[in-house]
N, C-alpha and C positions, 0 to 999 in steps of 0.2 A: 560460389555464393557463400561459402563458409566464412570468409574473412569479414564481409559486411555484417553478418550475424554476430560475430564475436566483438566487433566494434560497438554494436548496439548493446550487447550483454554487458560490456565493460562500462559503457555510459550509464547503464542501469545501476551498476555497483556504486558509482560515484553519486548518482542522484538520490540513493537511499541512505547514504552515510548519516545524514542529519535527521532522518525520518523520526526516530524514536527518542532522540536526545532530549528534546523539550518535555516529552512525556516522563522520561526517567528523572527529569529534574524537578518535577512537581513538588515533592517533599522539600527540596532545597529552596525552591522559589517561594513556597508558603512561608518559610522561616525568614528568608532574606528580605522579602518585600512585605511581610506582615499581612498576609492575605488569608481569607477563609477559603474553603474548598470550592465553593461556587465561583469565586473570583479567579482562583487558580485554573479552573477548567477552561477559562477563556483562552489560555495559551494553546489549547487544542481546538476550540470551537471557532474562533475568529479566523485563524489561518485556513481552516477547512472551508469556511464560507468564501474566502478570497479565491482559493483554488477552484471552488465550484464555478465561479463566474468565468473561468478561463476554459472550461471543458468544451463548450460548443464552438467557440472561436478556434480552439486548437484542432478540433475535428475537421472543420472546414479547411484550415490551413494544411492539415496532414494530407488531404487529397489533392493539393495544388502546389505545395512548396517542397523543394528538395529536402529530404530527411536530414542531411548533414547540417543545413542551416538551422533547422528547428532544434536539433540536438545540441548544436553549438550555443544557441540562445539559452537553452535550459542550463547548460554548464555555466555560462556567464552569469545568469541570474543567481544560481545556487552559490557560486563562489563569492560573488560580491555581497550577497545577503549574509553569508556566513561571516565574512569579515566585518560587516556592519554590526551584527549581533555581538561579536566579540568585544566591541567597544562600548556597549551600552551599560548604563547603571540605573535605568528606569524600567519599571515593569511594562509600561505602555509602549515604550520604544522597543523593548524586547518583543512584545506582541507584534509590533509593526515589522520588525526585522524577520521574524519567523513567518509572518504572512507573506512577505515578499519572497521568502525562500520557497514557500509552498506553491507559488506560481510556477516554479520550474517543473513541478511534477506533471501537470497535464500537458505542458509544452513538450515534455519528453515522452510520456507514456503513450499518448494517442498515436503519434507518428511512429514511435518505436515498435509498439505492438502491431500496428498496421503493416509495417514493413516485414516483421517476422512472419505474420500470417500469410503474406504473399510469397515471400522468399522460401519458406519452409515447405509450403504445400500442405494439403489436407492430411496426408499420411504421416507427416513428421511434426505437425504443429504442436501437439501435446508435449513431445520430447523437447522441442526447441524452446517452448515457453518454460518447461522445467529447468533447462539450463539458464534461461533468462532470469528466472526468479531465484535460482541458487546464487547467482552472482549478486542479485539484489540483497539477499539475506546476508551474504558475505559483507557487503557494504554496511548494512544496518548493524551487524555484529561488531564490525571494526569501529563504527562510530560510538556505540554504547560502551564497549570495552575501553576505548580511549578516554571516554568520559570518566569512567571509574578511576583510571590512572591519574588524570588531571585533577579530578575532584579530591583525591587524596594528597595531592601535592600543591600545584600552583593555582588551582581554581578552575571551575567549569568553563569560563570564557575562553581559555586556551584551547579547548576542544574545537570550537568553531574556527578559531584563528589558524590552528594547525592544519585543518582540512581544506581551508579556502584556497590554498596555493596549488595543491595537486589537482583540485577540481578545475581551476582555471586553466592549468597547463593541459589537461586532457581535452578541454574545450577546443584548444588550438589544434590538437591532433585530429579531432573530429571534423573541424572546419576544413582542413586541408586534405582530408582523405579522399583520394580519387576513387577508391573501391566503393565507398558509400555513395558517392555521386553516381557512379555507374549502375548502382543497384536500384536507383530511383525508378519507380514504375508509374507511368502516367495512366490514369484510369480512363477508359473510354466513357464518354458521357459525363466527365467530371465537371464540365462547365454548365451542365443543365441543372437548373434549380426548379423548385416547386414541389407540388404534392406528389409527383411520380416518384421522386427520390424517397420521400418519407414513407410512401406506401410500400416500396421495396424493402425498406429497413424494418418497419414495424409489422409485427404479426402477433397473434394471440400467444404464441409460444414465447416470443421475446418479452412481451409485457408481463407474462407470468414469471419469467425468469428474473426480470428486474425487481419484482416484488420479493422474490426469494433472496436476491442480493441485498435488498434493503433490510429485511429482517435479520439476515446474517450479520450485516454491518453494525446494527444496533448492538447485537451481542458481543461482537469482537472488539469494536471500538470502545464500548462501555466498559469492558473488562480490562483491556490493555491500557487505557488512559490512567486508571487508578491502581494498576498492578503493583507498582513500587510503593505507592501509598499504603496499599493493603499489606505488603510485606513488612513495612516499617511499623504500621499500627497493630495489625493482627498478629504478625509473626515476631514483632519486637526485634527486628533486625536493624542494624545500622544503615544509614543512607548509602554508604559505599558498598556494603554487602548486598543490599537490595538492588543497587544498580548493576553489580557484578552478576547476580543471578539473572536479572532481566537481560543483561547483555549476552549471556550464554545462550539464551533462547534462539536468537537468529542463527548462531552457529549450528544448532540442531536443525534449524529451518533449512539450511543448505541441503541436508540429507533428505528432509521431507519434500522439498521442491523437486529434487531429482527423482525421488521415488514416485511421486505423484505423476510426473510426466510420463514415465514408463508404464505405470499402472493404468493411467487413463487410456493408453493405447491398447492395453490388454483386456480390460473389463468395461470400458466405456467411460467417458468423462462424467456422465450423470452419476453412475454408481460410485466413482472415486470421490466426487464432491459430497455425496450423501455420507459416505464413510468418514470423510474428513470432518465434516461439520458435527456429526454425531459424536465423534471422538473428542472434539473440542468441548461439547456440552458436558460429556461425562467427566472430562478432566477438570472443568470448572467446578462441577458439583463436588468432586473429591477434594479439590483445593480449598473449597469453602469450609471443609471439616478438618483441615490440618493447620497446625500452627508452628511446629518445629521445623528448623532448617533442613533436617534429614528427610522430612516428608514433603516439605514445600518444594525443594529443589528438583527431585525426580518427577513430581507431578507436573510442575511447570514446564519441565523439559518435554514431557509427553504432549502437553498443550501446545507448546511451540512447534513441535514436529507436526501436529495435526493442523494447526492454523496455517502453516506454510504449504500444506497440501492442497489448499483450495484454489490457488491462483492458476495453475495449469488447466484444470478442468473448467474453471469459470471462463477463462479467455478462449479456450477451445470451443466451448458451447456458444459463446458470442459469435465466433467465426463461423460456426455451423449454421447459426440462425440468421445470418446476414450475408448479403452479396459482397464479393471481394471488391467490386467497383466502388462500393460505399463503405468500406471497412473503417476509414478514418472517422466519418460521421457516426457510424454505428458504435464504435468504441467511445466516442465522446458522449453519447447518450448513456452508455453504461457508467462511465466515470462521473457523469453529472448526477446520476441516481445515487451512486456510492458516496460521492462527495456531499450531496444534500443530506443524506442520513448521517454521515460522519460529522457534519457541522453541528448537529444538535444532540447527537448521542452522548458526548461527554457531559453536557449540561443536564441531560435527562438522568444520567447515572449519578451525577453530583446531587441532583434533587432527591433521588432515592436515598443516598447516603445521609443527606441533611435531615430527611424526614425519619430515617431509621438509624442505621449506623453502617460503618464500612463493611461489616460482615454480610450484608444483604446484597451487595453489588454483584457478587459472582453468581448466586442463584438467579438474580434478575437477568443477567446476561445470558445464562444458560437457557432460560425459558424461551428467549427469542431465537436462539440457535436451534432448539428443538422444533419450534414452529416453522422455521425455514426448511428443515429437512422434510417435514410432513408435506409442505406445499410443493417441494421439489419433485415429489413422486408423481405429480400430475403432469409433469413436463414430458413430451414425447422423447424417446430415446435418442433420436437424431433427426434433425430437420435441415435440409439444405435449401437456401433461398436462391431464387433465380437472379441472373445478372441483369444489369441495366442494358437495354438494347438501344 
């Protein structure tokens, strides 16, 4: 079963390559297209809304369609959209291209995580998701670091063009993988629709956890969206330097993802998640009081390490709260909640900046992170949901 897992992990690496490129580009986009910060925030808001609409359909498909077909579709959309973005000279066409690119995320994540939760089993799920997210961080890091190189030489559009070809090539590998086809698990009762499925998925614990996820997402998305803008404005760094520091974060995140996977197995996913979110909040508070590159860089590295620690415990808790037979639909509701919040969090943060200034965006984000930690303490330590009969 290990080979199918590593195929999924590698697909995650490719799907995350373009994740933060448009966010790192916000200072460049503002100058190139003569935008204000609210207009520039649409490069994060609109694509998130588009991805949001794909979450529930992807969840339904994940419980019915072979994983290799869905993973291939995600690679195809990601690669073609990246090529499309590399050819644009209009801000709105850029938003359209990035929006199409974001569609690939739910098409990948829901079946990918569903398969991992089934293949790894309850005892190894945290560790497996740790590996999964470490590869995702590697992809994100590679994307942002390559942006720094292209931004300093031939221009940012070459970043998208460069990565479009290996993404498409990997899609063909996924499509023809007999190992991934063999790993497909057909859920008993997957063709039964109606309220019984929803009753099995939803519980008071899951609803509480979705609120926790929402609060955390406001804090993390609000801070990450304008992090390079903060570096350029408050830290007075160059755009290339800001992108470089931003790009180093996901490399640190590789270690954080692996560490959280093992830690969640030792001290529980809930405690690991609490520790990670609290560390994010403290890091943002410190970062808001620093301005020199010598202080900004290490503090942001701590933040990147902490923010990467959340994914293994979050996905493990979702698996614990929902039945394996409905795992695809369960993850789709989680991603729908996360995507809904992510779609308006950048605009909310931009509004705070417009009403005050860039210095207040980090304390604003930290306050939501702290609120999510407090609410998380009311979640039971572990809850296993029954299977569909």
